C-alpha positions in Angstrom: 0.4 0.2 -0.1 2.9 2.5 0.7 4.3 2.4 -2.6 0.7 2.6 -4.5 0.5 5.8 -1.9 3.5 7.1 -3.0 3.1 6.7 -6.7 -0.4 7.9 -6.6 0.7 11.4 -4.8 3.2 11.6 -7.1 0.9 11.1 -10.0 -1.5 14.0 -8.9 1.4 16.4 -8.5 2.4 15.8 -11.7 -1.0 15.9 -13.7 -1.9 19.3 -11.4 1.6 21.0 -12.6 0.1 20.0 -16.1 -3.0 21.0 -15.4 -1.9 24.4 -14.1 0.4 24.8 -17.2 -2.3 24.0 -19.4 -4.6 27.0 -18.2 -1.9 29.1 -18.0 -1.3 28.6 -21.7 -4.8 28.8 -22.6 -5.1 32.1 -20.9 -2.2 33.6 -22.5 -3.4 32.3 -26.1 -6.7 34.0 -25.4 -5.0 36.9 -24.5 -2.8 36.7 -27.5 -5.4 36.0 -30.2 -3.5 32.9 -31.0 -4.8 29.1 -31.5 -6.4 27.8 -28.2 -6.7 24.6 -26.0 -10.1 23.0 -26.4 -12.3 22.8 -23.5 -12.7 19.2 -23.9 -8.7 19.0 -23.0 -8.8 21.1 -20.2 -11.9 19.0 -18.8 -10.2 15.9 -19.3 -7.4 17.0 -17.5 -9.4 17.5 -14.8 -11.1 14.7 -15.0 -8.1 12.7 -14.7 -6.9 14.2 -11.1 -5.8 17.8 -12.4 -9.0 19.0 -10.7 -7.9 21.3 -8.0 -4.9 22.7 -9.6 -7.0 23.6 -12.8 -9.3 25.2 -10.7 -6.7 27.1 -8.3 -4.7 28.7 -11.7 -8.4 29.5 -12.9 -9.0 31.6 -10.2 -5.8 32.7 -9.4 -5.3 34.5 -13.5 -9.2 34.5 -13.7 -9.6 32.2 -16.9 -12.8 30.8 -17.6 -14.2 32.2 -14.8 -17.6 33.0 -16.8 -18.2 29.6 -18.1 -20.4 27.2 -15.6 -19.3 24.5 -17.3 -15.9 25.3 -15.6 -16.7 27.2 -12.5 -19.6 24.5 -11.7 -18.2 21.5 -13.4 -14.8 21.3 -11.5 -15.5 21.4 -8.6 -18.5 18.7 -9.5 -15.3 16.4 -11.0 -13.4 17.3 -7.3 -16.4 16.0 -5.6 -16.6 13.0 -7.8 -12.9 11.9 -7.3 -13.1 12.5 -3.4 -15.6 10.1 -3.4 -14.3 7.8 -5.5 -10.8 7.9 -3.7 -12.9 7.2 -0.3 -14.9 4.2 -1.7 -11.4 2.5 -2.7 -9.8 3.1 0.5 -12.7 2.0 2.3 -13.4 -0.8 0.3 -10.4 -2.3 -1.8 -7.9 -1.3 0.1 -9.9 -1.6 3.6 -8.4 1.4 5.4 -11.5 2.8 7.6 
């Protein structure tokens, strides 16, 4: 379990860093009227574990804050991820 937990933490850190980078890159592209990152890519990165980093970056740099798809969708994705992790820890790894 220890190794799995360490790998999982490293994965979450990496995917959240990617989420932050993609969000900032999309914001810069938006300002410069350049090619943008598709919304489905942003949501996918959020869904695979980058929801915290993406939401934080969005709030800090004020990007996509007027889009309900992101301002409601990403916290909902995070909530679902929390429930899934809890269920995995409780029923698969029997930690609770």
